[in-house]
N, C-alpha and C positions, 0 to 999 in steps of 0.2 A: 398359623399366626391369626393372632388377631388384630384387623386395621380398621381403622374409621376415617372415614374422607368426610370432611364439611365445606359447604362455601362459604367464603370469607367475601365473595365479589363476584362480578359474571367472569373471570380469568383468573380468580387467585381462589385455591384449595387449599385446605390443610390437612395433613393426616398424619394421624396419631397410629405408632406402631411399636412394637419390641422385638427384638433381638430374640431367638433361641437360646437359652442357656447352656444345655447341654451341646450345642455345636459350635459355640465358644470354647468351651473347656476342652471339649473332644480338641477341636484345633489347635489351643495353646500347648495342648500334652503330647499333641504329636510332633508338633515344630518343636518342643524344648527336648525330646525323646531325639530327636533328629539332629539336636545343635549335642546333646551328651556325646553320639558319635564320632563328631566332626570336628567338634570345636577344639580347639588348641591353648590352653592354659598353662602356662610358668607354675613346674610341680607337680603337674599329673598327667599322666603317659594318656595320649589318642585314644578314645572310647573308654577311660577308664576315669573320667569327670564326676563327683557324686551330684547328685538330681539336686541335692541342696545350694552345691555351688554353681552351678547352670541355670537354677532359679535364680539367684542372688544376682549372678550376673547379666543376664537378657532376661529374664523373668517379666521386667514392666517394658520391656521394649516387644518382645515379643506379643504380647497382652494389648499394646496402642495399634501393632501392626495388624495383629486377626480382629480386633473390632472392628477398625476401618474398612479392613475388605469384607468382613460378613455386615456392618451397618451399609456399604452400598450395595451387595449384593441382595440382602433384604431389600432395603429400598425401592431397585431396580423389578426385582420380581413384582413385589406391590403392585408398582405400576404398571407393567404387564397385565396382571390379574385384573386389575381395576380398569385395563382399557384406556388408559390414560395418554394423552401427549402431550410432552411436558416442553413447556416455552422459556426456554434459557434455565439455569443452574437453579438446584433447591436451595432452601435455607434449612439445615439440618439440625435442630440443637437436642441437649438432654430434657426431659420431662419427669417435673416432680421429683423423688429422691430416689427413684427406682434408677438405678444404672445402667439399667439395658433397655429404660424407655423414652422414645423420642419420638419429636414432633418435627414433620417435614411443612414446609409452607412451598410452593412454587405457584404458578402460573401456568395455562394450559396454552394450547392451539386454540382459535375462535373454530367454530362450524362457519367454513364458509359456504358451505352449501355447495350446490353443482357446480366445480371446478370444470367448465367445457371449454378448454381452449381452442377449441374451433369456431369458439363468436370470436377470437381479436384478429383484429389484421394489422399486420408486422410487414415494415416494407424494410427487406432485406438488402442490404446493400451489398454488390461485388463490384472489383477491381483488379486490375494485374498490374506489374513491374514491367517497365516499358525500356524501351534502349533509351529512350531519353531520359529517365527517372536512372538510370544507372551513371549517363552520361554528367548527368546533374549531380550525384551524388562525387563522384572524380574530381567536378569541380569543385565541390566543396572540400574535399580531402587536400585539394591544391591550393584552396586558400586558407585552410590551417598550416599548414609548411610553408608559407610565401615569405618573403625574406622582403627588407626596404632598404631602399637605394635613393639618396639624398637628390634633390633634381633644383637647379637653379630658376625656377618657375613659380609664375601661384600656383593656390594650391586648388584642387580639385576633388570632385568627390572621388572616395575611395582611399585619397592621401593619408601620412598620419603626419599631422602638424604638432611641433613642439611650440609651448609657445608660455609667456609670464603675464598674469592677469594681475588686477586690481581692482577692487569693484566703490562705488562711491553711492553711497546712500544717505541724502538728505546731507548733515553734517557729520554722517559717522565715515571713516575709510577702514574698509577690509582689503587686507589688514592694515593694520595700524600704520606700519613702514614698510618699502619693498615692495615686494610682489610675490605670487606664488606661481612655483614652476609648475607645468603638468605637460602631457601632449594628449593627444584626441583623434580620433581618428574616423573622418566625416562622412558621417552618413550611419554611425553605431548607433547615435542617440545618446551617447554617454553624458554630454551636455546640452544646455539649454538650447533647444531647437531654433531660437533667432541668432544665438551668437553663434553656436556651429555654422552655421548658413552665413556668419558675415566674415567667418575665415576663408571662403569663398573669392580664389585672385590674388588673395594675400602671398608675399614672399615673403623669405628670408628677412627681417629687419623692419617688416613694416609693420606700423603701429594706428590701431583705430578704438574709435568708443562706440558702444553700443548700448541705447536705450533700449533696456525693457522690463517690462512688471512681472516676476515670477507669482505663480499661482499661492494660493493660501495653503494649498498643503504642499510646497515644496520642500522638498529633503533638506535643505540647509536653514534651519529655523533663522537664522538670522536674515533670510533674504526672502522666506516666504511672505507673500500677501507685500510688497513694496517693490515702489520703483527703482530703479538701481538703472546706475551710470556704470559700466563694463567697460575697460579698459585692456587690450590684448595687444601682447606685442608677437611675433611670430619669430621664432628663433630656427627654426628648421622645416624644410620641407622633405618630404619623402616619398616615393612612390610603393607601391607594392610588387614584388617579382616574384610569378608564379614559378611553379618547379616543370619542368618537363617530365612527361609521364613516362620515364623509363624504368629500366630495369632496375635500380639502386633505389628510383622512388618506390617503388613495386614491392621490395623485398625489403621496406621499409615498415611497409603494411602484413606482414607476416607471410607474405606468399615468397617461399625460397626460392621459386625459379625464377622469379620475375618473370613470369610469364602474362603477356596482358590479357590474353584469353581466359587463363585461372581467374586473374585479377576480378575482372568481368564480372566470372561465374560466382565467385568467393560473394560479392556487392551483389548478387542479384539472390545469393541465397538469404545474406542480412536482412536484401531490404523487405521479400517475402516473407521472412520471419515477423519484420515488424508490422507487416502488410497484415497477415493473421491476425497478429494479437489486437490492432486497429479494429479490424472489422468485428471480430469477436466481443471486445468493446463497444461497438454500435449498436451489435445485434443484443447484448445484455442490456444496455439503457432502452432501446427501442421493445423489445418483450416488458423490462419492469414498469415503461410508462403505459403500455398498455395493461400491464395488472395491475396498477393503482389506479386509474380510470374505471377498469369492471369492478374493481372491490372495496374502492375506499371507503363503502357506507360498512365495514365492518371493524369492530372494537379491537383495538391491539392489544396486548399486555401494558398496562402502564407500567411498569418496575422494569420490563425488557426495554423498552422504548426508551424510559430514562437514561437506562444501562448505555443504550448505545450514544444517546447523547453525550453522555461524560467523554464516552470512547473520542466522539468525531469531535469534543472540544479539546482534547488532548493531544490529537492529529495535527490539528488546526495550529493549536501553539507550538508544536514541536515541528510542524513545517516552516513557523512564522520565526522559530530561535534557529534554524539552520541557513535561513536569507539575513542572518546578523540582528534581528530584532529583538528587543529586550521584553517580554511580553508576561504580564502579570492576569493570572487567572481569577475572575471573580468567583465565588461559591455558584454563582446564578448563572454563569457564563452557559450552560448547557439546554437553559430555557429556547435560547434563539436559533436552536439545532433540533427543539422537540417534534419540528413539521418533519423535516430532513430524515431524522431518528425514526419516525414513522414509518415514511414512504420504504426508508432500508429495510425497517421489522417485516412491513408488510410484505415486500418481495420476497425477503427471504425464508418468510416462513412459507407462502403460498408453492414458492418451489422444491421444499421441502414436501410439502406436499402434495403435489402431483408427484414427484419421487416416491412419494410411500403409497398412496392411492392406486398408480401403473406398475408397481414394483418395480423401479427401476433399480440399476445395481449397477456402481461402479468400473465398469471395463476396464481390464489390466493393460491391455494393448493401448488405449488413449491413455492411459498415466504413465506409462513408459515412454509413450511418444513426446510427448509434454516434457518429461523427466529430460529425455536428452536432448529437445530441443534447450530447456534450459542450459542446461549442461555445455553446450556446443561453443555457448558464447565467451566459455572462458577458454582459459590459453592449456588447460588439464580438466579434458572433459572427464574422466572415469573417478577424479579425484573429487569431482561433485556429486557424480551420483553416488561415489560411498558413503558421502558424507548425509546426504538425504535418507541412506538407506539404513544410518548408523545411526541419527537422529530422529525418534518417532514425532517431535513437534513438528519440524519442518516436514515429514513425512505425510503428517496430518492435515497440514495446513493444503501442502499439496494437493492431497485427493479431494478436501472439500471444495478446489477450487476448481477441477478438474471436474467433480461431480456434478458443480452447480453449470456448468461451459456444459455438460452432456445432456442435464435436466433443459437449459436454456437454447439449446438445439431441437429438442426432442420435441418442445413447447414451440418454436418457428416453424417448423416443418407438418405443423398437424393444424396450426393456424389459418387463417385467410393472407396469403402473404403475397407481395408484389415485388419485384426485383428490381431495383436504383444503382445504375451503374456511376460509379463515379473513378475521376484519378486518382491514382496513388497518392499525390500530394492533398487531395481534398479527402482522401480516406485517412491518413493519419491524424488528418487536424480535425482532433475530437475539442 
């Protein structure tokens, strides 16, 4: 096979190659003969379908599949023979008039030189789940299940206050007539802070006018940046009532026995799972920052960086849409993400290079443990495991994540590192 590779930039290459015609014809012929034995076509007995009919019915599809498979195989063999390390996916196009002549344009991994992870200084955080953390989680669960009881007193922190409001900004009244009805939990931050604090001490039927200046970026455009007199009238005050941690309460969280110790044990397992993920996130960030500092001088593949920046734009836009924002993404939005994208690409390529140079392989045991950990958060764990095993895309994503974590651990263990103990709350506050 004739292959030629030329440099069209520091990290961009163009490869010209041709597919072996004999192998393509052999593959197509073999596949058509196989179909002639197994295909079921109306009017013909199985195994007796004429070759011409098979060719008419399946020829185009078989040729396309064979061409695609041989194209990928030939390109991958050429990359291996030329000892190239690709960064990102290639762009492969037909070359000239020849049906089997192609040109592939791609970027290669930069030369990082000596990757000595022992020179890195890594801070490794540690933390444990304490009984106090479990108590706090139980308190949080009680707060989620709280009810409210109307009281005949002034409102205080934690109370739910039902109220009617209207505002006056200069000559403008909002709403023009009547008032708006709503409710807020004092201390929740749902209302503007000064208004919320003004409710403290007010009882049912009390009224008050609060003069406030809203910030320029306030979420209500009519009020943003304006000085406004807000009139409030309290229609109800209710205090929260927390449920007792009894068997009924415990059973409502899936502990069928209603046993308090089992409940605490389950909570500990959940918190430890959350903590493990948080500590890995911190370690990944720490190792990443050290790698960026040590290899910031290395040029990154520009097309790969741009593609990553565009992905980051889409992720940011999708997150904003989930929060109810109406987002319009300009064509050049990725330019604001190029620096962050470059760092992400740098870390990703270095992690891959460390794995390649040190012949690190995916640990099946770690993969299974991670899969079971993910599945344990669902009501039907075995169904989740089966879903992953039957979905190549899901499994490939999981394998990539586990492999990255393996390499991060490998680097951290061999780097100069110090341990820094954190509380559980500090550790999960990423």
